[in-house]
N, C-alpha and C positions, 0 to 999 in steps of 0.2 A: 634535336628532332621535332618537341614539343614544343608545338608555338601557334599564334595563329592563324598560318596557314600548312599547317596538317589537317586533314578532316575531324573530329570531335574522337571519332572511334578511339583510331589511335593514338593519339592528345592522350588521352585519360591509360590509352596502355600505355606509354612509357613514361608517359607523371608519375604513378603506380613503380612502376620501371627506377627511375629516379627516384622515392623514395626508401628506397630498400635500401639503391645498390653505395645513398649516399651518406662515404667513411670520413671525410674531410671537411676540411674551411674553403675550399682553392676555386671554386665554380659562386661563394657565399652572393652575392650579387649578382651574380645569371638567375641563382633562383627568387631571388625579387621582384626582379625585372618579369623574371615567367608570371608571376603572380598576381602581376596586373593588371596582367592579358583577360577579357574577363570572355570565359565560352559563353555562348548567350544561351546555350543547347545538351547545359549541365545541368540537372531539375535536382542533380542528386549532392550537385556540390562535389564530384571524389575528382573531380580537377582541382581543384582547390583546396580538397583535407589532403592532397596529393603534395603537392608542395608547402604548403602547410607544415606540412610534416617534416621534406626534407630540409627548407629552413630554418626549422631546430631544429634537425640533427645538424646540418653546421655550424650552428652557431655553439650545440656542444660542443664538437669537434672544436672550434676558436675556442673557444674556452678551458679546454683541457690541449691546444695546443699543436696542431694536430689540419 
């Protein structure tokens, strides 16, 4: 749902939801691919911050065996 084809405000909101909801490492690679998308209108870097937090949570779940 979040990606370069989605409008910036929608993408940011979805990524913030992703940041909160990640509790397993299942989609870890997809989260890293999201981090490679650079949204030009994201001056406050909310998008990348949310994606990096989601990646951290996915890696933490992987280490815990989830």
